[in-house]
C-alpha positions in Angstrom: 61.2 5.3 -63.5 59.4 3.6 -66.4 57.0 5.5 -68.6 54.2 3.5 -70.4 51.7 4.7 -73.0 48.4 2.9 -73.2 46.5 3.3 -76.5 42.8 3.9 -76.3 40.5 2.6 -79.1 39.7 5.4 -81.5 36.2 6.9 -81.0 36.1 8.2 -84.5 38.1 8.1 -87.7 41.2 10.3 -87.5 41.3 10.5 -83.6 43.8 8.8 -81.4 44.4 9.1 -77.6 46.7 7.4 -75.1 47.0 7.3 -71.3 50.4 7.8 -69.7 51.4 5.9 -66.5 54.7 6.3 -64.6 56.1 3.3 -62.7 58.5 3.7 -59.8 60.3 0.9 -57.8 61.2 -2.7 -58.6 58.2 -4.8 -57.6 60.5 -6.6 -55.2 58.1 -7.0 -52.3 54.7 -7.2 -54.0 53.6 -4.0 -52.3 51.9 -1.6 -54.7 50.5 1.9 -54.4 48.5 3.6 -57.2 47.8 7.3 -57.5 46.0 9.2 -60.3 45.2 12.8 -60.9 42.2 14.6 -62.5 39.8 11.8 -63.5 37.6 14.9 -63.8 39.8 16.5 -66.4 38.8 20.1 -65.6 40.1 19.7 -62.0 43.6 21.1 -62.5 45.1 21.2 -58.9 45.6 17.4 -58.8 47.7 17.5 -62.0 50.0 20.1 -60.4 50.3 17.9 -57.3 51.2 14.9 -59.6 53.8 17.0 -61.3 55.6 17.6 -57.9 54.9 14.1 -56.8 56.6 12.7 -59.9 59.8 14.6 -59.0 59.8 13.4 -55.4 59.1 9.8 -56.4 61.9 9.9 -59.1 64.4 11.0 -56.4 63.2 8.3 -54.0 63.4 5.7 -56.7 66.9 6.7 -57.6 67.9 6.3 -53.9 66.4 2.8 -53.8 63.7 3.9 -51.3 60.7 2.3 -53.0 60.7 -1.4 -52.1 57.7 -2.3 -54.2 55.9 -0.5 -57.0 54.3 2.9 -57.1 52.2 3.8 -60.2 51.4 7.4 -60.9 48.9 8.5 -63.6 49.5 12.2 -63.9 46.5 12.9 -66.2 43.9 10.2 -65.8 41.5 11.4 -68.5 42.8 12.3 -72.0 39.2 12.2 -73.3 38.0 14.9 -70.8 41.1 17.0 -71.4 40.0 17.5 -75.0 36.4 18.5 -74.2 36.3 22.3 -74.7 33.2 24.1 -75.9 33.3 27.8 -76.8 36.1 28.5 -74.4 34.8 26.5 -71.5 36.4 23.2 -70.4 34.0 20.4 -69.7 35.9 17.6 -68.1 33.5 16.1 -65.5 31.0 14.4 -67.9 31.6 12.4 -71.0 30.1 14.6 -73.7 29.2 11.5 -75.8 27.0 10.0 -73.1 26.5 12.6 -70.4 27.8 10.2 -67.8 30.2 11.4 -65.0 33.7 10.1 -65.7 33.9 9.0 -62.0 30.8 6.9 -62.0 29.8 3.4 -63.3 33.1 1.6 -62.7 32.9 -2.1 -62.4 31.5 -3.5 -59.2 33.3 -6.8 -59.0 32.2 -8.6 -55.9 29.9 -11.2 -57.6 32.4 -11.9 -60.4 35.3 -12.3 -57.9 33.3 -14.7 -55.8 32.4 -16.8 -58.9 36.0 -16.6 -60.1 37.5 -17.9 -56.9 34.9 -20.6 -56.6 35.9 -23.3 -54.1 39.5 -22.3 -54.0 39.3 -20.2 -50.8 42.0 -21.1 -48.2 42.5 -20.6 -44.5 45.5 -18.3 -45.3 44.7 -14.6 -45.6 47.7 -13.9 -47.9 46.7 -16.7 -50.2 43.1 -15.4 -50.3 44.4 -11.9 -51.1 46.2 -13.3 -54.2 43.1 -15.2 -55.2 41.0 -12.1 -55.0 43.4 -10.0 -57.0 43.8 -12.7 -59.7 40.0 -13.1 -60.0 39.5 -9.4 -60.2 42.1 -9.0 -62.9 40.5 -11.8 -64.9 37.1 -10.3 -64.6 38.3 -6.9 -66.0 40.3 -8.6 -68.8 37.1 -10.4 -69.9 35.1 -7.2 -70.3 34.7 -5.9 -73.9 34.5 -2.1 -73.8 31.9 -0.6 -76.0 33.1 3.0 -76.1 36.4 4.8 -75.7 35.3 6.0 -72.3 34.5 2.4 -71.3 38.0 1.4 -72.4 39.5 4.2 -70.3 37.6 3.2 -67.2 38.6 -0.5 -67.6 42.2 0.6 -68.2 42.4 2.7 -65.0 40.7 0.1 -62.9 43.0 -2.6 -64.3 46.1 -0.5 -63.5 45.0 -0.3 -59.9 43.3 -3.6 -59.3 46.3 -5.3 -57.6 47.3 -2.3 -55.5 47.0 -2.2 -51.7 46.8 1.6 -51.6 44.8 3.6 -54.2 44.5 7.4 -54.0 42.3 9.2 -56.5 43.2 13.0 -56.6 40.3 15.4 -57.3 39.2 18.9 -56.3 35.8 20.6 -55.7 34.5 23.9 -56.9 35.6 25.8 -53.8 36.5 23.7 -50.9 38.7 22.9 -47.9 40.9 19.8 -48.4 38.7 16.8 -47.6 38.8 13.0 -48.0 36.3 10.3 -48.9 36.9 6.7 -47.9 35.2 3.4 -46.9 33.8 3.1 -43.3 35.5 -0.4 -42.9 38.9 1.4 -43.5 38.3 4.3 -41.1 41.6 3.9 -39.3 43.9 4.3 -42.3 41.6 7.0 -43.7 42.0 9.0 -40.5 45.8 8.7 -40.9 45.7 9.9 -44.5 43.4 12.8 -43.4 45.9 13.8 -40.7 48.9 13.7 -43.1 47.0 16.0 -45.5 45.6 18.2 -42.8 42.1 17.6 -44.1 39.2 19.5 -42.6 36.6 16.9 -43.4 36.8 13.1 -43.6 33.7 11.5 -45.0 33.1 7.8 -44.6 30.5 5.3 -46.1 30.4 1.7 -47.1 28.6 2.4 -50.4 28.1 5.9 -51.8 26.2 4.8 -54.9 27.0 4.9 -58.7 30.3 3.0 -58.3 33.0 5.7 -58.3 36.6 4.7 -59.0 37.8 4.4 -55.4 35.0 2.0 -54.4 35.6 -0.1 -57.5 39.0 -1.0 -55.9 38.1 -1.2 -52.2 34.4 -2.1 -51.7 34.6 -5.8 -52.8 37.1 -6.5 -50.0 34.7 -5.9 -47.2 31.8 -7.3 -49.1 33.7 -10.6 -49.8 34.8 -10.7 -46.1 31.2 -10.5 -45.1 30.0 -13.0 -47.7 32.7 -15.6 -46.9 32.9 -15.0 -43.2 34.3 -18.4 -42.5 37.5 -17.6 -44.5 40.2 -15.0 -43.5 39.8 -12.1 -46.0 41.3 -8.7 -45.2 39.0 -5.7 -45.5 42.2 -3.7 -46.0 43.2 -5.7 -49.1 43.0 -2.4 -50.9 42.7 0.9 -49.1 41.2 3.4 -51.6 40.3 7.0 -51.0 39.3 10.1 -53.0 41.3 13.1 -52.0 39.7 16.5 -52.8 42.6 19.0 -53.1 40.6 22.2 -52.2 39.0 24.2 -55.0 39.4 24.5 -58.8 41.4 27.7 -58.7 43.8 26.6 -55.9 46.6 26.0 -58.5 49.6 27.0 -56.5 53.1 25.5 -56.4 53.5 25.9 -52.6 50.2 24.1 -51.9 51.0 21.4 -54.4 54.4 20.7 -52.9 52.9 20.6 -49.5 50.3 18.1 -50.7 52.8 16.0 -52.6 55.1 15.8 -49.6 52.1 14.8 -47.4 51.3 12.0 -49.8 54.9 10.7 -49.7 54.8 10.8 -45.9 51.6 8.7 -46.0 53.2 6.2 -48.3 56.1 6.1 -45.8 53.6 5.4 -43.0 52.3 2.4 -45.0 55.7 1.1 -45.9 55.5 1.7 -49.6 58.4 4.2 -49.3 61.3 3.6 -46.9 62.0 6.0 -44.1 59.6 5.3 -41.4 61.8 2.8 -39.5 64.8 5.2 -40.0 63.0 8.0 -38.2 62.9 10.1 -41.3 59.2 10.7 -41.3 57.7 13.7 -39.4 55.2 12.9 -36.6 51.6 12.8 -37.6 50.0 16.2 -37.4 47.1 16.6 -35.0 43.7 15.9 -36.6 41.8 18.9 -37.9 38.5 17.0 -38.0 36.7 14.0 -36.8 35.4 11.4 -39.3 31.7 11.9 -40.2 29.4 9.8 -42.2 28.8 10.7 -45.9 25.2 10.1 -45.0 25.4 13.0 -42.7 26.4 15.6 -45.3 23.8 18.2 -46.0 23.7 19.5 -49.5 22.7 23.2 -49.5 20.1 23.6 -52.3 18.9 26.8 -53.9 15.2 27.3 -53.4 15.2 30.4 -55.7 17.1 32.1 -58.4 19.4 35.1 -57.9 22.8 36.4 -56.7 24.5 34.0 -54.3 26.1 35.8 -51.3 27.8 33.6 -48.8 27.9 34.7 -45.1 30.1 31.8 -43.9 33.6 30.9 -45.0 35.0 27.5 -46.0 36.0 25.5 -42.9 33.6 27.4 -40.6 31.6 25.4 -38.1 27.9 26.2 -38.5 24.8 25.4 -36.4 21.5 24.0 -37.5 19.2 27.0 -38.2 22.0 29.3 -39.1 21.9 31.4 -42.3 24.9 30.3 -44.4 24.2 32.3 -47.5 21.5 34.4 -49.1 20.1 34.5 -52.7 19.4 38.0 -53.8 16.7 38.7 -56.4 17.9 41.8 -58.4 14.4 42.5 -59.7 12.6 42.6 -56.3 15.6 43.0 -53.8 14.2 40.0 -51.9 16.8 38.0 -50.1 16.1 34.2 -49.7 18.1 32.7 -46.8 20.0 29.4 -47.2 19.8 27.7 -43.9 22.0 25.0 -42.3 19.9 22.0 -41.2 22.7 20.3 -39.4 25.6 21.2 -37.1 28.8 20.7 -38.9 31.6 22.1 -41.1 31.0 24.0 -44.3 33.6 22.2 -46.4 32.6 22.9 -50.0 30.8 25.7 -51.9 29.7 26.4 -55.5 32.1 28.5 -57.5 29.4 30.4 -59.4 27.6 33.3 -57.9 24.4 33.2 -59.9 22.1 30.6 -58.5 19.3 28.8 -60.3 16.5 26.9 -58.5 17.8 23.5 -57.5 21.5 24.3 -57.8 23.7 22.7 -55.2 25.3 25.6 -53.4 27.5 23.9 -50.8 28.0 21.0 -48.4 28.0 20.7 -44.7 29.7 17.7 -43.0 27.4 16.7 -40.1 28.0 14.0 -37.5 24.7 12.1 -37.8 23.6 10.0 -40.8 20.2 11.0 -42.2 20.5 10.4 -46.0 20.5 7.2 -48.0 20.6 6.1 -51.6 23.0 7.9 -54.0 25.1 10.1 -51.8 27.4 11.8 -54.3 26.7 14.9 -56.4 26.2 14.6 -60.1 
């Protein structure tokens, strides 16, 4: 294992931050997988999974079982890790700008197309190399304005030549669920089965350019744009893995998740063992893939005490009361109604609701939303 430290430009006199990346394997085959934890720095479960994953990967590396390269960034956001205010950790938004740390990564399709120019070939492998080289050049040419811009460019650059990218997060309260691109649904389903996910949410463009789409989306957009050339939509499979809720910080769960991620990397050939029969059979799926456009956000229509009547992972029906908002002054109870059939896969952690607060999410089978599909 090689440990690298990447200095970030100082945001202010007297401050200095660096990002740590861990590199396993020997780059012998050109295969590369990239995993990072806690881009939202107040989401702690991914960092514990990365802790256990580091130990597993070090053992596999020592045994010569990593034929290419695996990069692990165990704490992806040193800026957000330092953002504490009066005892509360604020790691989701950059306090300097108010922008979500997992938004506004670089959408590279146009710049890659211009960078490749007329050098497209009739060989898919050659085109994959051209795309990765052009993407790397495009990122290198960017001049970050802020420290956060520099962090985002660094993370995207570390992953830009990977064929597997897994961005580890968690929600407020949630079942384990996965976000991925619709054109990569088959591999996404395999990942969801390995992790025993209870929701798999697919879309081609979720809006606001989150990290995972900044690595995967240009592959299917280039394949569509240059349809007369062989371009693999699987040139980079990228997914966001939501490791349950913020308080699910548990060694047993983290070991289970780290082991499942290793098994997935064995499935894809980035870790040896599949051909030797050392990989357990895929678990049965716990969910069917559903469109991200089919997720119903439950929104508070009043202020009061939030009382849930349905548990995480429950199947609910349209018209069913999922929760109530209780007004302590009047004793009125405002029902929170499901508008779609589906699975309640995420809930708010707080129990005092203000009008407009997002209270939960239901994964439904039918697309009905458009535009920006992710929460703030």
